[in-house]
C-alpha positions as CSV (number, residue, x, y, z in Angstrom):
1,X,55.1,43.3,-2.2
2,X,52.0,44.1,0.0
3,X,51.3,42.3,3.3
4,X,48.2,40.7,1.8
5,X,50.3,39.0,-0.9
6,X,53.0,37.9,1.5
7,X,50.4,36.5,3.9
8,X,48.7,34.6,1.1
9,X,45.4,36.5,1.5
10,X,45.7,37.7,-2.1
11,X,47.0,35.7,-5.1
12,X,49.3,37.8,-7.3
13,X,49.7,36.8,-10.9
14,X,53.4,37.7,-11.0
15,X,54.8,37.2,-7.6
16,X,54.7,34.2,-5.2
17,X,54.1,34.8,-1.5
18,X,57.8,34.5,-0.8
19,X,58.5,37.3,-3.3
20,X,59.9,35.1,-6.1
21,X,58.6,35.3,-9.7
22,X,55.8,33.0,-10.7
23,X,56.6,30.6,-13.6
24,X,56.5,32.6,-16.8
25,X,57.0,36.0,-15.1
26,X,60.8,35.9,-14.5
27,X,61.8,37.7,-17.6
28,X,59.0,40.3,-17.3
29,X,59.8,41.1,-13.6
30,X,63.5,41.3,-14.3
31,X,62.8,43.8,-17.2
32,X,60.5,45.9,-15.0
33,X,63.0,46.0,-12.1
34,X,65.7,47.3,-14.4
35,X,63.6,50.1,-15.7
36,X,64.3,53.5,-14.1
37,X,61.3,55.7,-13.2
38,X,62.2,58.0,-16.1
39,X,62.2,55.2,-18.6
40,X,58.9,53.8,-17.2
41,X,57.4,57.3,-17.6
42,X,58.7,57.4,-21.2
43,X,57.1,54.0,-21.9
44,X,53.8,55.4,-20.6
45,X,54.0,58.4,-22.8
46,X,54.8,56.2,-25.8
47,X,51.8,54.0,-25.0
48,X,49.4,56.9,-24.7
49,X,50.7,58.3,-28.0
50,X,50.2,55.0,-29.9
51,X,46.6,54.7,-28.5
52,X,45.8,58.3,-29.6
53,X,47.3,57.8,-33.0
54,X,45.4,54.6,-33.6
55,X,42.2,56.2,-32.4
56,X,41.5,53.5,-29.8
57,X,38.6,54.8,-27.7
58,X,35.4,53.9,-25.8
59,X,32.3,55.8,-25.0
60,X,31.2,56.5,-21.4
61,X,27.6,57.4,-20.8
62,X,26.8,60.0,-18.1
63,X,23.7,61.9,-17.1
64,X,24.8,65.1,-18.8
65,X,26.7,63.8,-21.9
66,X,28.4,60.9,-23.6
67,X,32.2,61.1,-23.4
68,X,34.6,59.5,-25.9
69,X,37.8,58.6,-24.0
70,X,41.1,57.1,-25.0
71,X,41.4,53.5,-24.1
72,X,43.0,53.0,-20.6
73,X,45.8,50.4,-21.2
74,X,48.3,49.7,-18.4
75,X,52.0,49.2,-19.1
76,X,52.3,45.9,-17.2
77,X,50.8,42.8,-18.9
78,X,49.3,39.9,-17.0
79,X,50.9,36.5,-17.7
80,X,49.8,32.8,-17.7
81,X,51.6,29.7,-18.7
82,X,50.4,27.9,-21.8
83,X,49.7,24.6,-19.9
84,X,47.3,26.4,-17.5
85,X,45.8,28.3,-20.5
86,X,45.1,25.1,-22.5
87,X,43.2,23.6,-19.6
88,X,41.2,26.9,-19.3
89,X,40.5,26.8,-23.0
90,X,39.1,23.3,-22.8
91,X,36.8,24.4,-19.9
92,X,35.5,27.3,-21.9
93,X,34.8,25.2,-25.0
94,X,33.0,22.6,-22.8
95,X,30.9,25.3,-21.3
96,X,29.8,26.9,-24.6
97,X,29.1,23.5,-26.1
98,X,26.7,22.6,-23.2
99,X,25.1,26.1,-23.3
100,X,24.3,25.7,-27.0
101,X,22.8,22.3,-26.4
102,X,20.7,23.9,-23.6
103,X,19.5,26.7,-25.9
104,X,18.6,24.3,-28.7
105,X,16.7,22.2,-26.2
106,X,14.7,24.9,-24.5
107,X,13.6,26.3,-27.9
108,X,12.6,22.8,-29.2
109,X,12.3,19.6,-27.1
110,X,12.5,21.3,-23.7
111,X,13.8,18.0,-22.2
112,X,15.9,19.6,-19.5
113,X,12.8,21.5,-18.3
114,X,10.6,18.4,-18.2
115,X,13.3,16.6,-16.3
116,X,13.3,19.5,-13.8
117,X,17.1,20.0,-14.0
118,X,16.4,23.7,-14.7
119,X,13.1,25.2,-13.5
120,X,10.9,26.0,-16.5
121,X,9.7,29.3,-15.0
122,X,13.3,30.6,-15.0
123,X,13.4,30.1,-18.8
124,X,9.9,31.1,-19.6
125,X,10.0,34.2,-17.4
126,X,13.5,35.3,-18.6
127,X,13.5,38.7,-20.3
128,X,15.6,37.2,-23.0
129,X,13.3,34.3,-23.9
130,X,11.8,34.9,-27.4
131,X,8.7,32.9,-28.1
132,X,9.1,33.5,-31.8
133,X,12.4,31.6,-31.7
134,X,10.7,28.4,-30.7
135,X,11.0,25.6,-33.2
136,X,14.0,27.0,-34.9
137,X,17.1,24.9,-35.3
138,X,19.9,27.1,-36.5
139,X,22.9,25.8,-38.5
140,X,24.9,23.2,-36.4
141,X,22.1,23.7,-33.7
142,X,24.3,26.6,-32.5
143,X,22.7,29.6,-31.0
144,X,25.5,31.4,-29.2
145,X,28.3,31.7,-31.8
146,X,30.4,34.2,-29.7
147,X,30.8,33.9,-26.0
148,X,32.9,36.0,-23.7
149,X,33.1,34.4,-20.2
150,X,34.5,36.5,-17.3
151,X,37.1,34.6,-15.3
152,X,38.6,35.5,-11.9
153,X,41.1,33.9,-9.5
154,X,40.6,33.7,-5.8
155,X,43.3,34.0,-3.1
156,X,44.3,30.4,-3.7
157,X,44.9,30.9,-7.4
158,X,41.8,28.8,-8.4
159,X,40.1,30.0,-11.5
160,X,36.3,30.6,-11.5
161,X,33.8,31.6,-14.2
162,X,32.1,34.7,-12.8
163,X,29.6,35.0,-15.6
164,X,28.9,34.2,-19.3
165,X,28.1,36.8,-21.9
166,X,26.1,35.3,-24.8
167,X,24.0,38.2,-26.2
168,X,26.4,40.7,-27.7
169,X,29.7,40.1,-25.9
170,X,32.1,43.0,-26.4
171,X,35.8,43.7,-25.7
172,X,37.6,41.5,-28.2
173,X,38.8,44.5,-30.3
174,X,40.6,45.8,-27.3
175,X,42.2,42.5,-26.7
176,X,43.7,42.7,-30.2
177,X,44.6,46.4,-30.0
178,X,46.2,46.0,-26.6
179,X,48.6,43.5,-28.2
180,X,49.3,45.8,-31.1
181,X,50.1,48.7,-28.8
182,X,52.3,46.6,-26.5
183,X,54.4,45.3,-29.4
184,X,55.2,48.9,-30.3
185,X,56.0,49.9,-26.8
186,X,57.9,46.8,-25.7
187,X,59.5,45.3,-28.9
188,X,62.4,44.0,-26.9
189,X,60.2,41.8,-24.7
190,X,58.4,40.2,-27.6
191,X,61.8,39.4,-29.2
192,X,63.0,37.7,-26.1
193,X,59.9,35.7,-25.0
194,X,57.6,33.2,-26.7
195,X,54.3,35.0,-26.3
196,X,51.5,33.2,-28.1
197,X,49.8,35.4,-30.7
198,X,46.2,36.6,-30.5
199,X,46.1,37.7,-34.1
200,X,44.3,34.6,-35.4
201,X,41.0,35.8,-33.8
202,X,39.8,37.8,-36.8
203,X,40.4,34.9,-39.3
204,X,38.7,32.5,-36.8
205,X,35.7,34.9,-36.6
206,X,35.5,35.0,-40.3
207,X,35.6,31.2,-40.6
208,X,32.9,30.9,-38.0
209,X,30.6,33.4,-39.6
210,X,31.2,32.0,-43.1
211,X,30.2,28.5,-42.0
212,X,26.7,29.8,-41.1
213,X,25.8,31.0,-44.6
214,X,22.5,29.6,-45.8
215,X,23.9,29.7,-49.4
216,X,26.8,27.4,-50.5
217,X,29.0,30.2,-51.8
218,X,32.7,30.7,-51.5
219,X,32.4,34.2,-50.2
220,X,29.1,34.8,-48.4
221,X,28.0,38.4,-47.8
222,X,28.6,39.2,-44.1
223,X,27.6,42.4,-42.4
224,X,28.1,43.8,-38.9
225,X,24.9,45.3,-37.7
226,X,25.6,48.3,-35.3
227,X,23.2,50.7,-33.5
228,X,25.4,53.5,-34.7
229,X,28.2,55.9,-33.7
230,X,26.7,56.7,-30.3
231,X,26.9,53.2,-29.0
232,X,29.6,52.6,-26.4
233,X,31.1,49.7,-28.4
234,X,31.0,51.4,-31.8
235,X,34.8,51.4,-32.0
236,X,34.7,47.6,-31.8
237,X,31.9,47.3,-34.4
238,X,33.8,49.3,-37.0
239,X,37.1,47.6,-36.1
240,X,35.8,44.0,-36.4
241,X,34.0,44.8,-39.7
242,X,37.3,46.1,-41.1
243,X,39.3,43.1,-39.8
244,X,37.0,40.5,-41.4
245,X,36.2,42.4,-44.6
246,X,32.5,42.8,-43.7
247,X,30.2,45.8,-44.3
248,X,29.3,47.9,-41.3
249,X,25.6,48.6,-41.5
250,X,22.7,50.0,-39.6
251,X,19.2,48.8,-39.7
252,X,18.2,51.4,-42.3
253,X,20.8,49.9,-44.7
254,X,19.0,46.5,-44.8
255,X,15.5,45.4,-45.8
256,X,13.6,42.1,-46.1
257,X,11.9,41.5,-49.4
258,X,8.9,39.4,-50.3
259,X,11.1,36.3,-50.7
260,X,12.1,36.5,-47.0
261,X,15.7,37.3,-47.9
262,X,17.7,40.1,-46.4
263,X,19.2,42.7,-48.8
264,X,21.7,45.5,-48.3
265,X,21.5,48.9,-49.9
266,X,24.8,50.2,-51.1
267,X,26.2,52.8,-53.6
268,X,26.9,50.1,-56.1
269,X,23.4,48.6,-55.8
270,X,21.5,46.0,-53.8
271,X,23.0,42.7,-52.7
272,X,21.7,39.8,-50.7
273,X,23.0,39.3,-47.1
274,X,23.9,35.8,-45.9
275,X,25.1,36.4,-42.4
276,X,24.5,39.2,-39.9
277,X,26.9,39.6,-37.0
278,X,24.5,41.7,-34.9
279,X,25.7,44.1,-32.2
280,X,22.2,45.2,-31.1
281,X,20.1,43.6,-28.4
282,X,17.3,41.2,-29.3
283,X,14.5,43.6,-28.5
284,X,15.6,46.1,-31.1
285,X,16.3,43.7,-34.0
286,X,12.9,43.6,-35.7
287,X,10.1,46.2,-35.2
288,X,7.7,43.9,-37.0
289,X,7.9,41.1,-34.5
290,X,9.7,42.4,-31.4
291,X,9.8,46.0,-30.3
292,X,7.5,48.0,-32.7
293,X,9.2,51.3,-31.6
294,X,12.7,50.2,-32.5
295,X,14.4,52.3,-35.2
296,X,17.6,50.2,-35.0
297,X,16.5,46.9,-36.4
298,X,15.2,45.5,-39.7
299,X,11.5,45.0,-40.3
300,X,10.9,41.3,-41.0
301,X,14.3,40.1,-39.8
302,X,12.9,37.4,-37.5
303,X,10.8,36.2,-40.4
304,X,13.8,35.9,-42.6
305,X,15.8,34.1,-39.9
306,X,13.0,31.6,-39.2
307,X,12.8,30.9,-42.9
308,X,16.5,30.0,-42.9
309,X,17.3,32.7,-45.5
310,X,19.8,34.5,-43.2
311,X,22.0,33.5,-40.3
312,X,22.3,35.8,-37.3
313,X,25.1,35.6,-34.8
314,X,24.3,35.4,-32.0
315,X,20.9,33.9,-32.7
316,X,17.8,35.7,-31.4
317,X,16.9,34.4,-27.9
318,X,20.4,33.2,-27.0
319,X,20.4,35.6,-24.1
320,X,18.4,33.0,-22.1
321,X,21.7,31.4,-21.3
322,X,23.2,34.8,-20.5
323,X,20.8,35.4,-17.6
324,X,22.8,35.4,-14.3
325,X,20.1,33.4,-12.7
326,X,20.6,30.6,-15.2
327,X,24.4,30.9,-14.6
328,X,23.8,29.0,-11.3
329,X,22.6,26.0,-13.2
330,X,25.5,25.7,-15.7
331,X,27.4,22.9,-13.8
332,X,24.2,20.8,-13.9
333,X,23.6,21.8,-17.6
334,X,27.1,20.5,-18.4
335,X,26.5,17.2,-16.6
336,X,23.1,16.8,-18.2
337,X,24.1,17.2,-21.8
338,X,27.7,16.1,-21.9
339,X,27.8,13.6,-18.9
340,X,31.0,15.3,-17.8
341,X,32.2,17.2,-14.8
342,X,32.7,20.9,-15.3
343,X,36.4,21.7,-16.0
344,X,35.9,25.2,-14.8
345,X,34.1,26.0,-11.5
346,X,31.3,28.5,-11.0
347,X,31.4,31.1,-8.2
348,X,28.9,29.9,-5.5
349,X,25.6,31.8,-6.3
350,X,22.5,32.6,-4.3
351,X,19.2,33.1,-6.1
352,X,17.1,35.7,-4.3
353,X,14.0,34.1,-5.8
354,X,14.7,31.0,-3.6
355,X,13.3,31.8,-0.1
356,X,16.1,30.0,1.7
357,X,18.8,31.7,-0.4
358,X,17.0,35.1,0.0
359,X,17.1,34.7,3.8
360,X,20.8,34.1,3.7
361,X,21.5,37.0,1.4
362,X,19.4,39.5,3.4
363,X,21.2,38.3,6.6
364,X,24.7,38.8,5.0
365,X,24.3,41.7,2.6
366,X,27.3,43.4,4.1
367,X,29.6,40.5,3.2
368,X,28.2,39.5,-0.3
369,X,28.3,41.0,-3.8
370,X,24.7,41.5,-5.1
371,X,24.0,42.1,-8.7
372,X,21.0,42.3,-11.1
373,X,20.6,39.2,-13.2
374,X,20.0,41.3,-16.4
375,X,22.6,44.0,-16.2
376,X,26.1,44.4,-17.8
377,X,29.0,46.8,-17.7
378,X,29.2,46.6,-13.9
379,X,26.0,48.6,-13.4
380,X,23.9,47.7,-10.4
381,X,26.6,45.7,-8.6
382,X,26.9,46.3,-4.9
383,X,30.0,45.0,-3.0
384,X,28.8,44.5,0.5
385,X,32.0,45.2,2.4
386,X,32.5,48.5,0.6
387,X,28.8,49.6,0.7
388,X,27.3,52.3,3.0
389,X,24.4,51.6,5.3
390,X,22.1,53.6,3.0
391,X,23.2,51.5,0.0
392,X,22.6,48.2,1.9
393,X,19.1,49.4,3.1
394,X,18.2,50.3,-0.5
395,X,19.5,47.0,-1.9
396,X,17.4,45.1,0.7
397,X,14.3,46.9,-0.5
398,X,15.1,46.1,-4.1
399,X,15.5,42.4,-3.4
400,X,12.3,42.2,-1.5
401,X,10.4,44.1,-4.2
402,X,11.6,41.8,-7.1
403,X,13.6,38.8,-5.9
404,X,13.8,37.2,-9.4
405,X,16.1,39.8,-10.8
406,X,18.8,39.6,-8.0
407,X,21.6,37.2,-7.3
408,X,24.4,37.3,-4.7
409,X,27.9,35.8,-4.6
410,X,30.7,35.7,-2.0
411,X,33.1,38.6,-2.1
412,X,36.2,37.0,-3.6
413,X,39.7,38.2,-3.0
414,X,40.4,38.7,-6.7
415,X,44.0,38.1,-7.8
416,X,46.2,41.1,-8.5
417,X,49.1,42.0,-10.7
418,X,51.5,44.9,-10.8
419,X,50.0,48.0,-12.3
420,X,51.4,51.5,-12.9
421,X,49.7,54.0,-10.6
422,X,48.9,57.6,-11.2
423,X,52.1,58.4,-9.2
424,X,54.2,56.3,-11.6
425,X,54.8,53.5,-9.1
426,X,54.2,49.8,-9.6
427,X,51.5,48.5,-7.2
428,X,49.2,45.4,-7.3
429,X,45.7,46.0,-8.5
430,X,42.8,43.5,-8.9
431,X,42.1,41.9,-12.3
432,X,39.7,39.7,-14.2
433,X,39.8,38.1,-17.7
434,X,37.4,37.8,-20.6
435,X,38.4,35.2,-23.2
436,X,36.3,34.7,-26.3
437,X,35.1,31.4,-27.7
438,X,33.5,30.9,-31.2
439,X,31.3,28.1,-32.3
440,X,29.6,27.1,-35.6
441,X,30.8,23.9,-37.4
442,X,33.8,23.8,-35.0
443,X,35.0,25.7,-31.9
444,X,37.8,28.3,-31.7
445,X,39.1,30.0,-28.6
446,X,41.2,33.2,-28.4
447,X,44.7,32.7,-27.2
448,X,44.1,34.9,-24.2
449,X,41.5,37.5,-23.7
450,X,40.6,41.0,-22.5
451,X,42.2,41.6,-19.1
452,X,40.5,44.3,-17.1
453,X,42.0,46.0,-14.0
454,X,40.7,48.0,-11.2
455,X,42.8,51.1,-11.2
456,X,41.8,52.3,-7.7
457,X,43.7,50.6,-4.8
458,X,41.5,48.0,-3.1
459,X,38.7,48.3,-5.7
460,X,37.1,45.2,-7.2
461,X,35.4,47.1,-10.0
462,X,37.3,46.5,-13.3
463,X,34.8,47.7,-15.9
464,X,36.0,50.5,-18.0
465,X,32.6,52.2,-17.8
466,X,33.1,52.3,-14.1
467,X,36.7,53.7,-14.1
468,X,38.6,50.5,-14.7
469,X,41.5,49.9,-17.1
470,X,42.9,47.1,-19.2
471,X,46.1,45.0,-19.6
472,X,47.6,43.0,-22.4
473,X,47.3,39.3,-21.5
474,X,50.3,37.1,-22.3
475,X,50.1,33.3,-22.7
476,X,53.7,32.3,-22.2
477,X,55.0,29.0,-23.7
478,X,56.0,26.6,-20.9
479,X,59.6,26.4,-22.0
480,X,59.9,30.1,-21.2
481,X,58.9,29.5,-17.6
482,X,62.4,29.5,-16.3
């Protein structure tokens, strides 16, 4: 145990400050303590062999080339009791329900803007606001059908929502594959503990997408729209298409006819498409109505969607609620639409477009985390306590030049859990969690999520694109706590 854990400065997911196992972690810790270094190394080799044999990979972009790497999965899972998870699940569902009500409102009645609960300029000036989506009411008035919210715990063990991802949230395939790999490496642990399954996600995703079909057919035609093999998440696109029995297509495989319906070209002929699970950004979806230079989308797709001839998940324009500036208003959005207190808390957030907030941020850059409101994958984040003087000076200039695109948050002491180091030892590393919530006619939540881990000691950067790794996340039935 590290001094920070023993002193309570860091919350560890497996070990209490006195060194005893946390509820749900007893069997896992006992098992790990009984493993010799040689057996642990053998388990690591078995894990890597399974990952390679199953072709689980991700693409890392660099200045010189794109590198396809094996998925970095750690041997030690993160655990949480089912009772804590069920409360978390309710908070995530509450959050997505309110965000969908917000999206339907801002593209139609705009009541929340008139009532000045959310400043209208934050919506209208958002890079993800699509004017052409105005007046549309998608099926079930649901815009964001798939949401991946990033959760973190602070040094007290309190859970916070760090951000919401409502455009094209990724990572769920790795949640599923992590479990598959761990079952092969640790069959004895799965036999001896009641670990709730994650395998229902694919069938829940299919049910959600099927409910969106504009045609009342038993088996609607569903496609997964991908930018192609060079996209960093292509493994996930192909994996999910296979899991739900959908066709994996690119924009060139689809066309919109004069009847405003979307059709798919295939070897066996042309067929009408009912639902598009799109994995490309809004801007590139339709060169006729959005970016005319896009070669990834389908000409006329927005026209077909507005006519109600095809469903798109997530709906065009749903990224308005993905904006990290709007994130600061989510607690008020929940209260406004649901008349409820938020079950899950936001991390305190400073908007650099607010003069008072900006003054505080500029005076405390070396203690805060600053991040661009429109970025993903960990890009652009600056952790003040770990930044150089040159980086802080550069960030100050960026904030002053364009305050709207920057937010800041306190540097949380993220929780840790034991992780296998390069030397083969077990040592605590910081983690976060991305569960996935689905919404159409109903709501579904994954039983767990993608757990990401910072593999470098002391680092808070967990994104795989920035050198982080992942863990299987176990929700343990409460009766197993002892």
